[in-house]
N, C-alpha and C positions, 0 to 999 in steps of 0.2 A: 503493500500500499504506500510506503513512503515515497517511492519513486513516482507514483502515478497519481497524485493528489487531484481532488476535483478542480473543475475549471475555475471556480470562484477564488480558489487560492492563487491562481495564476494571474489574477486581476488586481493584486496587491501593487502599490507604487513600484514602478521601476525606474524612478528618477536616479540619476547616477550621482553618487557622492563618493568622496575619498575618505577612507579610514585611515587611522594612524596604524603603523606596524604593531603587530602583537609584542606585548611587553617581553623584554628579554629575548630579542631574535636569536635564533639557533643556527650555529654553523656547523658543519660535519666534523666529527673528530678527527684530526689529522689531516684536514683538507678534503676537498671533493674526491669521491670514490672514482676510480678509473673503471669505467664500464666495460664489461666483456661484451663480445659480438653475440647478438641474439641468434640463437638457432631457430629461425622464424618459420612459421606455419600461419598462413592466413585463414581465419575463421571468420568469414564475412567481413565485417569492417574492423575487426579486432585481429592485432597481430600477437600470436602466441609465441612465447619464448620456452621451447621445450627444455632448454638448459637452465630454467630459472633457479631451480633449487640447488643445482651444482655450481653455478658460476656466478650467481648474483646474491643469493640468500646469504651466504656466509658474510659478505661484506655488509649487507643490510642489518644482519643480526648483531654484528659489531658495532654499528652505529647505534642500534637500539640500546645496547648496554650502556653506552655513553649518555644517550637520552634519559635513561632510567636514573642515572646518578644525578643529573640536572634537575629532573622532575621531583625527586625526592625532596629537594631543598626549596621548591617553588611553592608558595602558598600552603606552607606546612604539609606538603605531600598530598594536597587535596586535588582531585581530579573530577571535574564537573562534566557531564555528558548528558546533553539533552537530545531527544530524538523523537521519531513518531511515537514509539513505545518505549517505555522505560526498560533498561536492561534487567534481566532476571537475575536473582541471586546466584543461580548456577553459573551463568556467564561470567558474573563478576568474580565468582570463586576461581574459575579457570584462568582469568587474568592474573588474580592475585596469587595464584600458585607460582607463576613466574615472577611477578613483580609484587611482592608482598607489602612494600613499605608505601604504597599508593592507597589512598582511600577514595573509592569511587562514589560520587553523589549523582544519582540519575533521575531524570523526570521523562515521563511520556506526555507529549503535548498535542498529538495529531495534527489537526488543521492549524492550530494556534502556534505551532513551531516557531515560524518566521517572525510572527508579531511578538512573541515572548523574547526572542533574541533582540529584536530592534528596541523593545521596550526596556529591557535590562541595561542596554547601552545608554539609552536616553536617561534613565533614572540613576545610573551609577552602581546598579545592583551587581552582585556577582553573577556573571554570565557563564554560559557553557563555553568550555575549552574546545570542544569539537563541533564542527558543523557537517552536515551531510545531506545527501539527495541526489536526484538526477539533474541534469541540466535544466529540464522543465521545472521540477517541483523546487529546486533551489535558485530559480531565476531572481527572485528578490534579493536573496542573500548575495548573489553575484553582482547585481546591479547597484546594490547599496554599498558594495565594497567590503564584504564582511569575510572573504577568504584571505587569510594571511598569505603574504608572498613567500612561499616556501619552494625551493628548488629541489623536489623529490629526487631527481636523478643524481644530485651531488651526494645524496645518501644511499645510492646504489640501485634505485629503481630503474629499470630499462626505459630508455627514451621512446621505444616503440609503444609503451603503455599510454602515451600522451597525444595520441592521433585523433581522439574523439573529443576529449574535454580540454579545459584550460591547464596551463602548466602547474598551477597551485592546487589542482583537484586531483587527489589520488583515487585512481579507479579502484574500487574494492569489490564490486559484485555487479550482477546483471539481472533485470527483470524485464518481462515483456508480455504481449498479448498472446493468449492461447485460448483454444477451445477445450473446456472441461466436459467430459462425456460420460454418462451412465451406461456402460457397455452391456449392461443386462437389458437395456431398452432400445439402444441404438447401437448397431454393430460398429460404426466408426463415423466420425464427423466429416462433412465435406471439406475439401482442400481449400475453399475460397469462401469469402462472405457471401458472394452471390449465390452459391450453392445452397445457402439457407432459405432461399426463396422458394425452393422446391416444395410443392404442396404437401408432401410426406412430413415436413417439419412444422406443420401448423400446431401452434400452441406448445411447441416443444423446445423453444429457445428462449434463454433469459439473459438479461443484461442489468446491472445495477444502475440507478439513476446517476451516480457518481462516476461511472466507469465509461463515459463516452470516448475516452482515449483509445479504446479497442478499435475504433473505426478510423482513428487518425492516420495510420499508416497507409490505408486504402486511399484517404484523401491526399496524402502526400504524393502517392503514385499517380492517382487518376484525376485529382482535382477535386475542389470543394463541392462544385455542383453534383458531380458523380456521387461523392459521399453522402451528401444530404439527401439525394434522391434515394439512395439504397436504404438509408435509415428510414425514410418515410415508406418505402415500399415494404419493408420488414414489418413495420408497425401496422400498416393498414391491411396487410395480408392476414394478420392475426398469428404469423409465425413467431414474432418476437414479443415477449412480455418484459415490462420494466418492473423488476422486483428488488426490494431491499434486502430480502433474505433469499439469495440464490442457493445457498448450501443444502438447506433441508429439502426443497424439491428436487434438486440434483441428486441428492443421496438417495431419496426414496424412488426416483425415477419419474416422478410426476411431470417434471420439466427437465428432461434428460440431457440438454446441452446448455451450458452456461458460458457465455462470453466473459472472460476475466483475464487473470494471470496464472500463477503457479497455484498448484493444489497445496491445501493444507489439512484435508480431510483424508484419514488413511483408509476409508472404505475400499476394500480391494476391487469393488465393481467399478471404480471410477479411474478413468485415464485422462490424459492431457495431450493435446497434440498442437502443432503450430499450423498456421494457415497462411495462404498467399497474402503478402502485404501486411502482414503483422508487424507492429511497431515493437522495437527492442530499445530498452533504455538502460544504458550503463548507469551505475551508482557510484557515487564518489563521497570521500570523506576528506576533511582537511582541518586546519586550525582556525578558529575564530579570531578575527584581528583584535577582538576585545578580550582574548584569553588571558587568564592569570597564570596558567600553567601551560605554556605553548609546548614546552618539551613533552609534557605529559600527553597533550593532545596528539602530537606527532607519534609518540610511542604507542598509544591506543590504536591510531589509525593504520600504522603498519602492522601491528599485531593482529588486529581484526581482519585485515585484508589478506595477509600473506603467510603468518606463522603456520608452518606445516602441521604441527601437533593439534593446533586449535581447528584448522580447516579439515583435518582428518575426522575430528570429532563431529563437526558440522555435516560431514558427508556420510557418517555411518551411525551416529547416535541420534534417535528420534527426539531426544530432549533438545537438541541443538539445531534441528532441521528447520531452518527459517524459510520464508517464502523467496528469498533471494538466493541466487546460485553464485558462488565464487566467480571472480573476474576471469573470463574465458582466455586471458592471456597467459594464465598460469598452465602448467604442463599437463598433457594428456592423461598422465598416470594419476593425477589428483581426481579427475572426473571418473576415470575408470573404477576408482575405489568406492564410488557411491553406491548406497543401498537405499531401500525402502523409498520414501517420498523424494528424498533428495536425488536418487536415481531417476525417478519419473520425471522430476522437474527439470534437472539438469540436461537430460536426454532431450526433452522436448524443446527447450530454449536453444540449445546448441545446435540440434538439427535445424531449426528455424533461422538462426543466425547464419549457419554455413549455407542455407538454402536461399539466401537472398532477402532475408527480413530487412525492413526499412529501419535503419538505425539512426537515431537521433545524434546529431553532432553540434559542437559549439557554434558552427556556421548556420545550421538550420533551426537552432532553438526557437527563435521568434516565429518562424513559419509553423513549427509544431505547436506552439502555443496558439496560434490563430486557428489552426485547424482543430486543435482540441475544443476551443471555444465554440467554433462552428458546429462541431459534432454535438456538443452539449446543448446548444440552442435547438438543434434538429430532433435530438432525443427527448428533451425535456420542455420544449417550447409549447 
């Protein structure tokens, strides 16, 4: 959900302002890391470095040790992380097993995340050290100058990871539009959104009112008029229902196809698949320009995005199986280790990405925002 916020969130002020640098600007220990050559494999719009854990991670890990020593001294070792949802105690425990002297304070703010960060800076309150989101959902944070100027490549992160987002935005995961299907009722979903117009799907497809972004990739490829026309036809045909609770009728089979993102329901009858012109949104994290513990913010961002032990848990332990899939720039072996829901979700998203899904980039961000808003008006108007 954090990547794909409702259109209303996108209409927050985008007036540009210049923030001051995060307190205690951090430089790499011993100077910038000399980057290895990436053993590159193209996965759609993402460049995968198959040698990441052999040739990049050791240097990154060394830099993280130095960041930890700095973070322990900043703000009494306090690390504040605000996100869409607050971090679970289990996640915090995994971080503290490696970095025990940092005390994490977390809040879950959903749609109020950006406004809470802006308000904290305006009032001088203790702000989050970490900011995160997709290019679309973090548009306000970007335009208001909240991403601290961090050169992640100087800390060892491959330069190939920064072809989609801005240099200060560390890519940490990916999410995107998928069809969720109850295979007890429907053998498989159609390969296109147009395929949902078939009379056999009357009353069998749902979308949430806040999820108009599932149509935006179609609009980016075929144009706004074609997209809004498709939404109108799906609604008028009776094939598409707008439901706030898609999960229950999907799980029961009453409405066996749901347009959404990754699955979070372990019901074995449910599958998920990409479709033509689906949108893919890279997720990013970084340091808040108003951070009181910027070293801690960097440390958390790198650990959460790339630490192999942590990611192995996310890929194999249902307690940590989030709706977001690790960044596809990481090696194939990481994704091959996935089990359960993470295997289902990562396989679908990576198949879509490799198959030509429409990927949001920093250059197309505003076009995506406009298309999402147009889709929202067609769906909910």
